C-alpha positions as CSV (number, residue, x, y, z in Angstrom):
1,M,0.0,-0.1,-0.1
2,I,2.8,2.4,0.8
3,I,4.5,1.6,-2.5
4,K,1.3,2.7,-4.4
5,F,1.2,6.1,-2.5
6,L,5.0,6.6,-3.3
7,V,4.4,5.7,-7.0
8,L,1.4,8.2,-6.9
9,A,3.7,10.9,-5.7
10,V,6.3,10.1,-8.2
11,L,3.6,10.2,-11.0
12,I,2.3,13.6,-9.9
13,R,5.8,14.9,-10.3
14,L,6.1,13.3,-13.8
15,L,2.7,15.0,-14.6
16,I,3.9,18.4,-13.6
17,A,7.1,17.8,-15.8
18,S,5.5,16.2,-18.9
19,E,1.8,17.3,-18.7
20,K,0.8,13.9,-20.1
21,P,-2.1,12.6,-17.8
22,F,-2.7,9.4,-19.8
23,L,1.1,8.5,-19.6
24,C,0.9,8.7,-15.8
25,S,-2.4,6.8,-15.6
26,G,-1.0,4.1,-17.9
27,L,2.0,3.7,-15.7
28,Y,-0.2,3.6,-12.6
29,A,-2.3,0.8,-14.1
30,G,0.7,-1.2,-15.2
31,M,2.1,-0.9,-11.8
32,A,-1.2,-2.1,-10.2
33,L,-1.2,-5.0,-12.7
34,V,2.2,-6.1,-12.1
35,F,1.9,-6.0,-8.2
36,G,-1.6,-7.7,-8.3
37,L,0.1,-10.6,-10.4
38,I,3.0,-10.8,-8.0
39,R,0.7,-11.2,-5.0
40,G,-1.0,-14.1,-6.8
41,G,-4.5,-12.8,-7.1
42,P,-6.9,-14.2,-9.6
43,V,-6.1,-12.9,-13.1
44,G,-9.6,-11.7,-13.8
45,A,-9.8,-9.8,-10.6
46,V,-6.3,-8.3,-11.1
47,L,-7.3,-7.2,-14.7
48,I,-10.5,-5.6,-13.4
49,S,-8.7,-3.8,-10.7
50,A,-6.0,-2.4,-13.1
51,G,-8.7,-1.4,-15.5
52,L,-10.7,0.4,-12.7
53,G,-7.4,1.9,-11.6
54,F,-6.6,3.2,-15.0
55,V,-10.0,4.9,-15.3
56,L,-9.8,6.5,-11.9
57,A,-6.2,7.6,-12.4
58,S,-7.0,9.0,-15.9
59,V,-9.7,11.2,-14.4
60,Y,-7.4,12.2,-11.4
61,F,-4.3,13.0,-13.5
62,W,-6.4,14.8,-16.3
63,L,-8.0,17.0,-13.5
64,L,-4.5,17.8,-12.0
65,N,-3.2,18.6,-15.5
66,R,-6.2,21.1,-16.1
67,L,-5.7,22.9,-12.8
68,D,-3.2,25.5,-12.1
69,T,-0.2,23.8,-10.2
70,G,0.0,24.8,-6.7
71,S,-3.5,26.5,-6.4
72,L,-5.8,25.6,-3.6
73,V,-8.1,23.6,-5.9
74,W,-5.1,21.6,-7.3
75,W,-4.0,20.7,-3.7
76,L,-7.6,19.7,-2.8
77,V,-7.9,17.4,-5.8
78,A,-4.3,16.1,-5.2
79,L,-5.1,15.2,-1.6
80,L,-8.6,13.7,-2.2
81,G,-7.1,11.6,-5.1
82,I,-5.0,9.7,-2.7
83,A,-8.0,7.4,-2.5
84,I,-6.9,6.1,-5.9
85,G,-4.2,4.3,-3.9
86,L,-7.0,2.2,-2.3
87,V,-8.0,0.6,-5.5
């Protein structure tokens, strides 16, 4: 779980540098897929979880990309989006 949050923080930094939200969400979903398979979960459940993570992460990173970096709304979205790490 901690690794997901650290990866999310790194991906936010990547988003700020690259302004490519779907790159960040794809990397997040790929990471979720790999860790799900390493844990030995059922393949179907891991794929559904990774797909759901991709959709949620895409919305999250797209919103962060559209907002002004460092604004109050940006920080609010960034903090509320940590819930993505729970998927």
